[in-house]
MARVO-239454 format. One record per residue (C-alpha): z, x, y; residue in three letters; residue number from 1. Coordinates in nm, 4 decimals. Example, Ala and Ser with C-alpha at 12.3 -4.5 7.8 and 13.67 -1.06 7.14 Angstrom:
<sites>
[[0.7800, 1.2300, -0.4500], Ala, 1]
[[0.7140, 1.3670, -0.1060], Ser, 2]
</sites>
This chain:
<sites>
[[-7.4291, 0.1885, -23.4126], Met, 1]
[[-7.3095, 0.4244, -23.1446], Ser, 2]
[[-7.5138, 0.4689, -22.8319], Arg, 3]
[[-7.5575, 0.8406, -22.9089], Ala, 4]
[[-7.7083, 0.7597, -23.2510], Leu, 5]
[[-7.9457, 0.5011, -23.1041], Leu, 6]
[[-8.0689, 0.7493, -22.8455], Tyr, 7]
[[-8.1072, 1.0156, -23.1154], Ala, 8]
[[-8.3279, 0.7835, -23.3218], Ile, 9]
[[-8.5601, 0.6918, -23.0331], Val, 10]
[[-8.5716, 1.0611, -22.9386], Phe, 11]
[[-8.6887, 1.1432, -23.2924], Ile, 12]
[[-8.9518, 0.8688, -23.2686], Glu, 13]
[[-9.0929, 1.0129, -22.9471], Gly, 14]
[[-9.0759, 1.3714, -23.0730], Phe, 15]
[[-9.2599, 1.2988, -23.3963], Cys, 16]
[[-9.5128, 1.0432, -23.2693], Ser, 17]
[[-9.6612, 1.2726, -23.0058], Leu, 18]
[[-9.6098, 1.5690, -23.2345], Gly, 19]
[[-9.8220, 1.3971, -23.4989], Ala, 20]
[[-10.0952, 1.3355, -23.2421], Glu, 21]
[[-10.0981, 1.7026, -23.1400], Val, 22]
[[-10.1140, 1.8099, -23.5042], Ile, 23]
[[-10.3936, 1.5613, -23.5785], Ala, 24]
[[-10.6047, 1.6938, -23.2907], Leu, 25]
[[-10.5524, 2.0487, -23.4192], Arg, 26]
[[-10.6395, 1.9527, -23.7772], Arg, 27]
[[-10.9676, 1.8007, -23.6587], Leu, 28]
[[-11.0860, 2.1198, -23.4840], Val, 29]
[[-11.2318, 2.2967, -23.7917], Pro, 30]
[[-11.4249, 1.9862, -23.8927], His, 31]
[[-11.5415, 1.8131, -23.5737], Val, 32]
[[-11.4458, 2.0499, -23.2930], Gly, 33]
[[-11.2352, 1.9847, -22.9858], Ser, 34]
[[-11.4854, 1.8362, -22.7436], Ser, 35]
[[-11.3987, 1.5420, -22.5200], Ile, 36]
[[-11.6043, 1.3077, -22.7396], Val, 37]
[[-11.3547, 1.3788, -23.0195], Ile, 38]
[[-11.0252, 1.4094, -22.8332], Thr, 39]
[[-11.0730, 1.1039, -22.6110], Ala, 40]
[[-11.1335, 0.8505, -22.8941], Pro, 41]
[[-10.8539, 1.0086, -23.0999], Thr, 42]
[[-10.6030, 0.9757, -22.8173], Ile, 43]
[[-10.7295, 0.6267, -22.7340], Gly, 44]
[[-10.6974, 0.4993, -23.0912], Leu, 45]
[[-10.3513, 0.6563, -23.1192], Phe, 46]
[[-10.2381, 0.4758, -22.8033], Leu, 47]
[[-10.3891, 0.1474, -22.9256], Leu, 48]
[[-10.1958, 0.1757, -23.2518], Ala, 49]
[[-9.8807, 0.2604, -23.0553], Leu, 50]
[[-9.9283, -0.0484, -22.8372], Ala, 51]
[[-9.9762, -0.2680, -23.1436], Leu, 52]
[[-9.6577, -0.1168, -23.2835], Gly, 53]
[[-9.4668, -0.2153, -22.9696], Tyr, 54]
[[-9.5901, -0.5734, -23.0075], Ala, 55]
[[-9.5053, -0.5806, -23.3771], Ser, 56]
[[-9.1579, -0.4380, -23.3173], Gly, 57]
[[-9.0867, -0.7021, -23.0556], Ala, 58]
[[-9.1188, -0.9696, -23.3260], Lys, 59]
[[-8.8530, -0.8210, -23.5578], Val, 60]
[[-8.5453, -1.0450, -23.5424], Ala, 61]
[[-8.3135, -0.9082, -23.8124], Ala, 62]
[[-8.2239, -0.6043, -24.0259], Asp, 63]
[[-8.3035, -0.3736, -23.7369], Tyr, 64]
[[-8.1758, -0.0465, -23.8818], Thr, 65]
[[-8.3271, -0.1149, -24.2247], Lys, 66]
[[-8.6710, -0.1798, -24.0758], Val, 67]
[[-8.6611, 0.1378, -23.8645], Val, 68]
[[-8.5354, 0.3447, -24.1595], Ala, 69]
[[-8.8181, 0.2092, -24.3744], Arg, 70]
[[-9.0725, 0.2878, -24.1012], Asn, 71]
[[-8.9375, 0.6403, -24.0667], Phe, 72]
[[-8.9663, 0.7011, -24.4417], Leu, 73]
[[-9.3258, 0.5759, -24.4580], Ile, 74]
[[-9.4112, 0.7795, -24.1467], Ser, 75]
[[-9.2544, 1.0910, -24.2998], Ala, 76]
[[-9.4717, 1.0498, -24.6089], Ala, 77]
[[-9.7828, 0.9835, -24.3996], Leu, 78]
[[-9.7195, 1.2899, -24.1863], Ala, 79]
[[-9.6213, 1.5247, -24.4669], Gly, 80]
[[-9.9138, 1.4296, -24.6901], Ile, 81]
[[-10.1811, 1.2947, -24.4540], Gly, 82]
[[-10.1561, 1.5729, -24.1949], Leu, 83]
[[-10.1437, 1.8515, -24.4544], Ala, 84]
[[-10.4346, 2.0941, -24.4411], Gly, 85]
[[-10.5378, 2.0334, -24.8033], Ile, 86]
[[-10.5558, 1.6588, -24.7414], Thr, 87]
[[-10.7668, 1.6850, -24.4268], Val, 88]
[[-10.9960, 1.9443, -24.5876], Asp, 89]
[[-11.0419, 1.7180, -24.8911], Trp, 90]
[[-11.1328, 1.4180, -24.6750], Leu, 91]
[[-11.4016, 1.6051, -24.4837], Phe, 92]
[[-11.5336, 1.7738, -24.7991], Ala, 93]
[[-11.5728, 1.4533, -25.0006], His, 94]
[[-11.6372, 1.1777, -24.7470], Leu, 95]
[[-11.9770, 1.1984, -24.5821], Gln, 96]
[[-12.1085, 1.1643, -24.3214], Pro, 97]
[[-11.8424, 1.3358, -24.1142], Thr, 98]
[[-11.7835, 1.0198, -23.9094], Leu, 99]
[[-11.6607, 0.8409, -24.2227], Val, 100]
[[-11.4033, 1.1130, -24.2918], Ala, 101]
[[-11.2927, 1.1053, -23.9286], Tyr, 102]
[[-11.2445, 0.7277, -23.9322], Leu, 103]
[[-11.0540, 0.7399, -24.2627], Val, 104]
[[-10.8263, 1.0103, -24.1251], Phe, 105]
[[-10.7606, 0.8225, -23.8009], Ile, 106]
[[-10.7404, 0.4773, -23.9595], Gly, 107]
[[-10.5515, 0.5808, -24.2705], Gly, 108]
[[-10.3094, 0.8423, -24.1360], Val, 109]
[[-10.2721, 0.8729, -23.7599], Leu, 110]
[[-10.2931, 0.5093, -23.6513], Cys, 111]
[[-10.0568, 0.3689, -23.9192], Pro, 112]
[[-9.8077, 0.6421, -23.8315], Leu, 113]
[[-9.8292, 0.5521, -23.4607], Ala, 114]
[[-9.8007, 0.1809, -23.5391], Trp, 115]
[[-9.4859, 0.2300, -23.7478], Leu, 116]
[[-9.3144, 0.4583, -23.4973], Leu, 117]
[[-9.4162, 0.2375, -23.2061], Gly, 118]
[[-9.1912, -0.0359, -23.3430], Gln, 119]
[[-8.8785, 0.1772, -23.2982], Thr, 120]
[[-8.7954, 0.1216, -22.9301], Val, 121]
[[-8.8390, -0.2594, -22.9161], Pro, 122]
[[-8.6406, -0.2985, -23.2414], Ile, 123]
[[-8.3482, -0.0758, -23.1454], Leu, 124]
[[-8.3304, -0.2149, -22.7932], Thr, 125]
[[-8.1695, -0.5194, -22.9576], Asn, 126]
[[-7.8725, -0.3034, -23.0558], Leu, 127]
[[-7.8141, -0.1379, -22.7196], Met, 128]
[[-7.5046, -0.2411, -22.5302], Gln, 129]
[[-7.5983, -0.2723, -22.1644], Ala, 130]
[[-7.5267, -0.4991, -21.8734], Glu, 131]
[[-7.8930, -0.5550, -21.8017], Arg, 132]
[[-8.2024, -0.5728, -22.0213], Thr, 133]
[[-8.3787, -0.3311, -21.7870], Gly, 134]
[[-8.1065, -0.0729, -21.8389], Glu, 135]
[[-8.1381, -0.0930, -22.2192], Ala, 136]
[[-8.5162, -0.0682, -22.2266], Ser, 137]
[[-8.5230, 0.1947, -21.9536], Gly, 138]
[[-8.2816, 0.4275, -22.1338], Met, 139]
[[-8.4645, 0.3764, -22.4633], Ala, 140]
[[-8.7967, 0.4666, -22.3034], Leu, 141]
[[-8.6339, 0.7642, -22.1318], Tyr, 142]
[[-8.5135, 0.9176, -22.4581], Trp, 143]
[[-8.8375, 0.8340, -22.6381], Ser, 144]
[[-9.0530, 0.9908, -22.3668], Thr, 145]
[[-8.8211, 1.2909, -22.3448], Leu, 146]
[[-8.8712, 1.3336, -22.7193], Gly, 147]
[[-9.2494, 1.3122, -22.6740], Ser, 148]
[[-9.2367, 1.5773, -22.4024], Phe, 149]
[[-9.0288, 1.8178, -22.6083], Leu, 150]
[[-9.2198, 1.7417, -22.9286], Gly, 151]
[[-9.5567, 1.8270, -22.7785], Ser, 152]
[[-9.4265, 2.1508, -22.6268], Leu, 153]
[[-9.2110, 2.2637, -22.9183], Thr, 154]
[[-9.4658, 2.2032, -23.1921], Leu, 155]
[[-9.7662, 2.3422, -23.0053], Ser, 156]
[[-9.6143, 2.6351, -22.8155], Leu, 157]
[[-9.3461, 2.7478, -23.0584], Ile, 158]
[[-9.3865, 2.6217, -23.4148], Val, 159]
[[-9.7675, 2.6413, -23.4362], Met, 160]
[[-9.7804, 2.9715, -23.2505], Gln, 161]
[[-9.5237, 3.1516, -23.4642], Trp, 162]
[[-9.5124, 2.9676, -23.7955], Leu, 163]
[[-9.8468, 2.7872, -23.8190], Gly, 164]
[[-9.9735, 2.4299, -23.8287], Val, 165]
[[-9.8425, 2.3602, -24.1784], Ser, 166]
[[-9.4914, 2.4426, -24.0591], Ala, 167]
[[-9.5335, 2.1946, -23.7738], Ala, 168]
[[-9.6390, 1.9230, -24.0198], Val, 169]
[[-9.3360, 1.9897, -24.2377], Phe, 170]
[[-9.1080, 1.9888, -23.9321], Ala, 171]
[[-9.2396, 1.6470, -23.8284], Cys, 172]
[[-9.1897, 1.4984, -24.1759], Ala, 173]
[[-8.8455, 1.6562, -24.2127], Ala, 174]
[[-8.7234, 1.5263, -23.8757], Ile, 175]
[[-8.8431, 1.1744, -23.9578], Leu, 176]
[[-8.6643, 1.1954, -24.2939], Ser, 177]
[[-8.3526, 1.3104, -24.1107], Leu, 178]
[[-8.3807, 1.0046, -23.8852], Gly, 179]
[[-8.3921, 0.7808, -24.1915], Ala, 180]
[[-8.0839, 0.9558, -24.3298], Leu, 181]
[[-7.8969, 0.8970, -24.0053], Leu, 182]
[[-7.9851, 0.5287, -24.0186], Leu, 183]
[[-7.8871, 0.4987, -24.3834], Ala, 184]
[[-7.5362, 0.6298, -24.3348], Gly, 185]
[[-7.3240, 0.7191, -24.6351], Arg, 186]
[[-7.3757, 0.4163, -24.8569], Arg, 187]
[[-7.7541, 0.3800, -24.8715], Gln, 188]
[[-7.8180, 0.6146, -25.1619], Trp, 189]
[[-8.1694, 0.4842, -25.2236], Ala, 190]
[[-8.2751, 0.5586, -24.8654], Thr, 191]
[[-8.1175, 0.9017, -24.8868], Ser, 192]
[[-8.3018, 0.9798, -25.2097], Ala, 193]
[[-8.6335, 0.8640, -25.0636], Leu, 194]
[[-8.5776, 1.0744, -24.7522], Ala, 195]
[[-8.5143, 1.3835, -24.9602], Leu, 196]
[[-8.8214, 1.2977, -25.1685], Gly, 197]
[[-9.0367, 1.2794, -24.8529], Cys, 198]
[[-8.9123, 1.6226, -24.7491], Met, 199]
[[-8.9990, 1.7625, -25.0915], Ala, 200]
[[-9.3478, 1.6089, -25.0814], Leu, 201]
[[-9.4078, 1.7468, -24.7334], Ala, 202]
[[-9.2955, 2.0914, -24.8440], Ala, 203]
[[-9.5221, 2.0801, -25.1488], Gly, 204]
[[-9.8338, 1.9607, -24.9668], Phe, 205]
[[-9.7932, 2.2105, -24.6826], Asn, 206]
[[-9.7065, 2.5183, -24.8855], Ala, 207]
[[-10.0515, 2.5631, -25.0399], His, 208]
[[-10.3070, 2.5404, -24.7599], His, 209]
[[-10.5895, 2.7640, -24.8787], Ala, 210]
[[-10.6242, 2.9749, -24.5654], Val, 211]
[[-10.5264, 3.3299, -24.4837], Thr, 212]
[[-10.3541, 3.2107, -24.1667], Ala, 213]
[[-10.3422, 2.9027, -23.9465], Asp, 214]
[[-10.2411, 2.9193, -23.5828], Thr, 215]
[[-10.2325, 2.6784, -23.2917], Ala, 216]
[[-10.6005, 2.7553, -23.2285], Tyr, 217]
[[-10.7776, 2.8031, -23.5607], Ala, 218]
[[-10.7735, 2.8265, -23.9388], Asp, 219]
[[-10.8579, 3.1782, -24.0592], Tyr, 220]
[[-10.9837, 3.2627, -24.4062], Leu, 221]
[[-11.0917, 3.6034, -24.5324], Ile, 222]
[[-11.2960, 3.5506, -24.8447], Thr, 223]
[[-11.5073, 3.7753, -25.0724], Pro, 224]
[[-11.8850, 3.7480, -25.0385], Val, 225]
[[-12.1312, 3.8511, -25.3090], Ala, 226]
[[-12.3929, 4.0774, -25.1494], Arg, 227]
[[-12.5978, 4.2999, -25.3793], Glu, 228]
[[-12.5230, 4.6678, -25.3443], Gly, 229]
[[-12.2476, 4.6143, -25.0869], Leu, 230]
[[-11.8985, 4.6909, -25.2219], Pro, 231]
[[-11.6032, 4.4688, -25.1331], Asp, 232]
[[-11.8092, 4.2564, -24.8955], Ser, 233]
[[-11.5891, 4.0024, -24.7178], Arg, 234]
[[-11.6286, 3.7276, -24.4625], Ala, 235]
[[-11.4045, 3.6416, -24.1695], Phe, 236]
[[-11.4088, 3.2625, -24.1482], Met, 237]
[[-11.2827, 3.0834, -23.8382], Val, 238]
[[-11.2464, 2.7051, -23.8649], Asn, 239]
[[-11.4629, 2.6907, -24.1783], Lys, 240]
[[-11.7393, 2.8888, -24.0059], Ser, 241]
[[-11.8592, 3.2433, -24.0633], Leu, 242]
[[-11.7570, 3.4656, -23.7727], Ala, 243]
[[-11.8020, 3.8173, -23.9116], Ser, 244]
[[-11.9029, 4.0138, -24.2202], Leu, 245]
[[-11.8041, 4.3628, -24.3292], Ile, 246]
[[-11.7947, 4.5749, -24.6444], Asp, 247]
[[-11.6789, 4.9156, -24.7610], Asp, 248]
[[-12.0178, 5.0852, -24.7387], Ser, 249]
[[-12.0621, 5.3987, -24.5293], Glu, 250]
[[-12.1568, 5.2964, -24.2684], Pro, 251]
[[-12.0420, 4.9342, -24.3114], Pro, 252]
[[-12.2873, 4.6434, -24.2905], His, 253]
[[-12.2269, 4.3643, -24.0388], Tyr, 254]
[[-12.3814, 4.0268, -23.9598], Thr, 255]
[[-12.7350, 4.0321, -23.8289], Arg, 256]
[[-12.6432, 3.9240, -23.4787], Tyr, 257]
[[-12.3814, 4.2014, -23.4500], Ile, 258]
[[-12.6433, 4.4555, -23.5578], Arg, 259]
[[-12.8763, 4.3126, -23.2940], His, 260]
[[-12.6122, 4.3409, -23.0206], Leu, 261]
[[-12.5361, 4.6984, -23.1236], Arg, 262]
[[-12.9043, 4.7862, -23.1128], Gln, 263]
[[-12.9400, 4.6489, -22.7600], Val, 264]
[[-12.6310, 4.8269, -22.6299], Leu, 265]
[[-12.6546, 5.1583, -22.8131], Leu, 266]
[[-13.0263, 5.2074, -22.8767], Asp, 267]
[[-13.2254, 5.0031, -22.6262], Asp, 268]
[[-12.9941, 5.0613, -22.3298], Leu, 269]
[[-12.8472, 5.3881, -22.4561], Gly, 270]
[[-12.4967, 5.2972, -22.3448], Tyr, 271]
[[-12.2487, 5.5838, -22.3575], Arg, 272]
[[-11.9037, 5.5941, -22.1986], Asp, 273]
[[-11.9479, 5.2385, -22.0670], Arg, 274]
[[-11.7057, 4.9470, -22.0256], Asp, 275]
[[-11.7970, 4.6484, -22.2418], Ile, 276]
[[-11.6208, 4.3116, -22.2216], Leu, 277]
[[-11.6379, 4.0903, -22.5310], Val, 278]
[[-11.5423, 3.7250, -22.4807], Leu, 279]
[[-11.4465, 3.5898, -22.8238], Gly, 280]
[[-11.3064, 3.8480, -23.0622], Ala, 281]
[[-11.4355, 3.7244, -23.3980], Gly, 282]
[[-11.3654, 4.0004, -23.6487], Gly, 283]
[[-11.3767, 4.2836, -23.3909], Phe, 284]
[[-11.6875, 4.4240, -23.5622], Thr, 285]
[[-11.8886, 4.4952, -23.2470], Leu, 286]
[[-11.6691, 4.7977, -23.1741], Ser, 287]
[[-11.5877, 4.8822, -23.5364], His, 288]
[[-11.6142, 5.2600, -23.5750], Arg, 289]
[[-11.8082, 5.2781, -23.2493], Glu, 290]
[[-11.6439, 5.5538, -23.0389], Pro, 291]
[[-11.9155, 5.5867, -22.7747], Leu, 292]
[[-11.8006, 5.3093, -22.5384], Asn, 293]
[[-11.4833, 5.1355, -22.4242], Arg, 294]
[[-11.4375, 4.7766, -22.5435], Tyr, 295]
[[-11.2141, 4.5020, -22.4064], Thr, 296]
[[-11.1776, 4.1880, -22.6179], Tyr, 297]
[[-11.0605, 3.8556, -22.4739], Val, 298]
[[-10.9665, 3.5745, -22.7111], Asp, 299]
[[-10.7453, 3.2710, -22.6600], Ile, 300]
[[-10.5557, 3.3247, -22.9880], Asp, 301]
[[-10.2904, 3.5981, -22.9592], Pro, 302]
[[-10.2688, 3.6233, -23.3394], Lys, 303]
[[-10.6351, 3.6979, -23.4101], Ile, 304]
[[-10.6161, 4.0759, -23.3806], Arg, 305]
[[-10.3288, 4.1101, -23.6279], Asp, 306]
[[-10.5071, 3.8795, -23.8737], Ile, 307]
[[-10.8361, 4.0709, -23.8473], Ala, 308]
[[-10.6738, 4.4134, -23.8786], Glu, 309]
[[-10.4526, 4.3244, -24.1729], Gln, 310]
[[-10.6875, 4.1137, -24.3839], His, 311]
[[-11.0459, 4.1803, -24.2684], Phe, 312]
[[-11.0995, 4.5234, -24.1131], Leu, 313]
[[-10.8152, 4.6814, -24.3122], Lys, 314]
[[-10.7722, 4.9242, -24.0244], Glu, 315]
[[-10.6928, 4.9140, -23.6538], Ala, 316]
[[-10.9478, 4.7402, -23.4327], Ala, 317]
[[-11.1076, 4.9602, -23.1682], Arg, 318]
[[-11.0603, 4.8534, -22.8084], Gly, 319]
[[-10.8184, 4.6740, -22.5834], Glu, 320]
[[-10.7191, 4.3160, -22.6668], Phe, 321]
[[-10.6207, 4.0513, -22.4115], Ile, 322]
[[-10.4987, 3.7089, -22.5230], Ala, 323]
[[-10.6412, 3.4742, -22.2602], Asp, 324]
[[-10.8922, 3.1960, -22.2057], Asp, 325]
[[-11.2346, 3.3461, -22.1404], Ala, 326]
[[-11.3020, 3.1397, -21.8303], Arg, 327]
[[-10.9628, 3.2108, -21.6815], Arg, 328]
[[-11.0061, 3.5833, -21.7448], Phe, 329]
[[-11.3445, 3.6164, -21.5734], Val, 330]
[[-11.2182, 3.4056, -21.2839], Ala, 331]
[[-10.9067, 3.6145, -21.2216], Thr, 332]
[[-10.9782, 3.9740, -21.3267], Thr, 333]
[[-11.0662, 4.2376, -21.0704], Glu, 334]
[[-11.2208, 4.4654, -21.3311], Arg, 335]
[[-11.5974, 4.5154, -21.3562], Arg, 336]
[[-11.7937, 4.5861, -21.6721], Phe, 337]
[[-12.1276, 4.7405, -21.7656], Asp, 338]
[[-12.1846, 4.4656, -22.0233], Ala, 339]
[[-12.0366, 4.1252, -22.0966], Val, 340]
[[-12.0843, 3.9898, -22.4488], Val, 341]
[[-12.0256, 3.6141, -22.4760], Val, 342]
[[-11.9483, 3.5099, -22.8336], Asp, 343]
[[-11.7143, 3.2135, -22.7883], Val, 344]
[[-11.7087, 2.9641, -23.0732], Tyr, 345]
[[-11.4350, 2.7308, -23.1948], Ser, 346]
[[-11.6488, 2.6417, -23.4984], Ser, 347]
[[-11.9992, 2.7132, -23.6289], His, 348]
[[-12.1924, 2.5366, -23.3559], Thr, 349]
[[-11.9230, 2.4458, -23.1056], Ser, 350]
[[-11.8803, 2.6461, -22.7861], Ile, 351]
[[-11.5847, 2.5068, -22.5875], Pro, 352]
[[-11.7444, 2.2861, -22.3243], Thr, 353]
[[-11.5811, 2.4606, -22.0291], His, 354]
[[-11.7630, 2.7780, -22.1405], Leu, 355]
[[-12.1166, 2.6406, -22.1150], Val, 356]
[[-12.1136, 2.5286, -21.7523], Thr, 357]
[[-12.2827, 2.6965, -21.4578], Arg, 358]
[[-11.9408, 2.7767, -21.3136], Glu, 359]
[[-11.8491, 2.9814, -21.6210], Phe, 360]
[[-12.1742, 3.1790, -21.6135], Trp, 361]
[[-12.1184, 3.2488, -21.2436], Leu, 362]
[[-11.7770, 3.3880, -21.3350], Gly, 363]
[[-11.9305, 3.6010, -21.6107], Ala, 364]
[[-12.1842, 3.7391, -21.3634], Arg, 365]
[[-11.9092, 3.8164, -21.1161], Gln, 366]
[[-11.7398, 4.0635, -21.3547], Val, 367]
[[-12.0641, 4.2565, -21.4156], Leu, 368]
[[-12.1425, 4.5800, -21.2367], Lys, 369]
[[-12.4638, 4.5686, -21.0257], Pro, 370]
[[-12.6697, 4.7207, -21.3082], Asp, 371]
[[-12.4846, 4.5411, -21.5873], Gly, 372]
[[-12.6123, 4.3122, -21.8609], Ile, 373]
[[-12.4890, 3.9864, -22.0079], Leu, 374]
[[-12.5478, 3.9280, -22.3797], Leu, 375]
[[-12.4766, 3.5798, -22.5153], Ala, 376]
[[-12.4763, 3.4766, -22.8793], Asn, 377]
[[-12.5783, 3.1117, -22.9063], Leu, 378]
[[-12.6144, 2.9014, -23.2196], Ile, 379]
[[-12.8800, 2.6381, -23.1535], Val, 380]
[[-13.1954, 2.5095, -23.3202], Asp, 381]
[[-13.4414, 2.7899, -23.3925], Gly, 382]
[[-13.7278, 2.6130, -23.2149], Lys, 383]
[[-13.5223, 2.5603, -22.8965], Leu, 384]
[[-13.6377, 2.1993, -22.8889], Glu, 385]
[[-13.3097, 2.0089, -22.8668], Thr, 386]
[[-13.1684, 1.8982, -22.5302], Pro, 387]
[[-12.8590, 2.1127, -22.5926], Tyr, 388]
[[-13.0622, 2.4311, -22.6465], Ala, 389]
[[-13.2903, 2.3714, -22.3481], Arg, 390]
[[-13.0115, 2.2672, -22.1130], Asn, 391]
[[-12.7849, 2.5571, -22.2131], Leu, 392]
[[-13.0624, 2.8121, -22.1561], Leu, 393]
[[-13.1555, 2.6444, -21.8271], Ala, 394]
[[-12.7921, 2.6620, -21.7156], Thr, 395]
[[-12.7712, 3.0350, -21.7900], Ile, 396]
[[-13.1015, 3.1068, -21.6159], Glu, 397]
[[-12.9964, 2.9061, -21.3096], Ser, 398]
[[-12.7411, 3.1854, -21.2563], Val, 399]
[[-12.9220, 3.4947, -21.3832], Phe, 400]
[[-13.2872, 3.4123, -21.3466], Gly, 401]
[[-13.5282, 3.4759, -21.6337], Arg, 402]
[[-13.3494, 3.6110, -21.9445], Cys, 403]
[[-13.4789, 3.7589, -22.2678], Ala, 404]
[[-13.4350, 3.5227, -22.5636], Val, 405]
[[-13.4437, 3.6462, -22.9252], Asp, 406]
[[-13.4283, 3.3935, -23.2107], Val, 407]
[[-13.2947, 3.5775, -23.5153], Leu, 408]
[[-13.3435, 3.3113, -23.7843], His, 409]
[[-13.6635, 3.1329, -23.6906], Lys, 410]
[[-13.6999, 2.9528, -24.0222], Gly, 411]
[[-13.3591, 2.7866, -24.0187], Lys, 412]
[[-13.2555, 2.4589, -23.8539], Pro, 413]
[[-12.9755, 2.6456, -23.6748], Leu, 414]
[[-13.0222, 3.0030, -23.5631], Ala, 415]
[[-12.8436, 3.2816, -23.3822], Asn, 416]
[[-13.0192, 3.3032, -23.0464], Val, 417]
[[-12.9437, 3.6190, -22.8478], Glu, 418]
[[-12.9816, 3.5906, -22.4714], Val, 419]
[[-12.9956, 3.9026, -22.2518], Ala, 420]
[[-12.9652, 3.8676, -21.8741], Cys, 421]
[[-12.9421, 4.1426, -21.6130], Phe, 422]
[[-12.7136, 4.1307, -21.3123], Ala, 423]
[[-12.9933, 4.2749, -21.0988], Ser, 424]
[[-13.2217, 3.9731, -21.1479], Ser, 425]
[[-13.2097, 3.6568, -20.9393], Arg, 426]
[[-13.3083, 3.2980, -21.0156], Pro, 427]
[[-13.6269, 3.1875, -20.8445], Ser, 428]
[[-13.8881, 2.9164, -20.8797], Ala, 429]
[[-14.1988, 3.0282, -21.0623], Gly, 430]
[[-14.5604, 2.9537, -20.9688], Lys, 431]
[[-14.8331, 2.8300, -21.1986], Leu, 432]
[[-15.1580, 3.0190, -21.2486], Tyr, 433]
[[-15.4521, 2.7773, -21.2325], Val, 434]
[[-15.8264, 2.8379, -21.2202], Asp, 435]
[[-15.8534, 2.7181, -20.8624], Glu, 436]
[[-15.5880, 2.9590, -20.7311], Lys, 437]
[[-15.5078, 3.2399, -20.9730], Asn, 438]
[[-15.2853, 3.5157, -20.8333], Gln, 439]
[[-15.2220, 3.6882, -21.1670], Ala, 440]
[[-15.4035, 4.0090, -21.0676], Asp, 441]
[[-15.2176, 4.0312, -20.7372], Val, 442]
[[-14.8794, 3.9778, -20.9022], Asp, 443]
[[-14.9603, 4.2339, -21.1717], Arg, 444]
[[-15.0497, 4.4934, -20.9122], Ser, 445]
[[-14.7077, 4.4517, -20.7479], Leu, 446]
[[-14.5399, 4.5541, -21.0764], Val, 447]
[[-14.7282, 4.8839, -21.0811], His, 448]
</sites>
């Protein structure tokens, strides 16, 4: 084998191994979220399988190109089928609890793929012509790591952004099949046929993902909803979770929490000709046919507005749209708003962890005008008894002081909890009224 071909093969290994890891992390988002407790074990198990692959490849003593070609073919099939959206959705729909589906996905798809591709460099190093062993291994690792670098960037920033996750899966499987074809040469017709078969399987499994759109950030599905007396009622689903509702009534009906936010802004506060910042676009229903105020939406996915307008709203969304991370935006903008609405969810109950910290809420307060209001939509237990609910509310109130808390679905295990905090208030330690020293009457007189 020529040196150029050897380097091309290890480049493909690096490109597709890290590419598969990036795709796997993205596929897990709709089902288990993207928190550190998910990403860290996933990356760790991937690296463990890769290390075991290195050790296994070091023991191969013959038929080097045949072994690598075989590994590439199996990896192409694993990627094309196992990383397909319909496969991952099926696993999490039929294997319960969720941890079982996660372990099957990692143990049955991602780790075997990493183990097979990890064998590539130690196997092909045997075929490299070099004066020193260090030179051979060093150049092999260089091209493999360069492939990993370009694979992670290309698949996440280009293919997923413009063509979707399914296209990235197919690209990975097709490139691995191409690697097997290069190793087979002209005479290995069986390998060539299997490689073409893997490409066909990957194309078939990734052409029918039942979503309206999938991007680097989320799966979007607009689906009909049966609601009595409401014509053409439809739901805007983001990562398997309901984000917005709308119908063709006049005026349209929205989700309960959107109606609540509108009531606070338009009726309770009487906002007119005000600047309202909405962090997390959802279906853009907060400003839908609402001409009284100016709305600015910030969402990390640059594709979400086009998807919502074309498939959900069926008309142009009102307001300005900025594709940016919510925390970065509030930390860098010089604009100030009369209201900030925080509605940032990557799935039904998962707020990105960097958007629940005290530092984020300080940033959100910073972009409020002196008489402004912050409205946050939280999904927590309706009784506010869990540590997450109590700690999240305590974090918000450590920045804003006492906030109004409205639980919209008190009878459900998980409820929309609407928090309203004013920029004019300040956090302070409260005092207890006791029989021995009761200052309630004095404090009440100060209010009047």
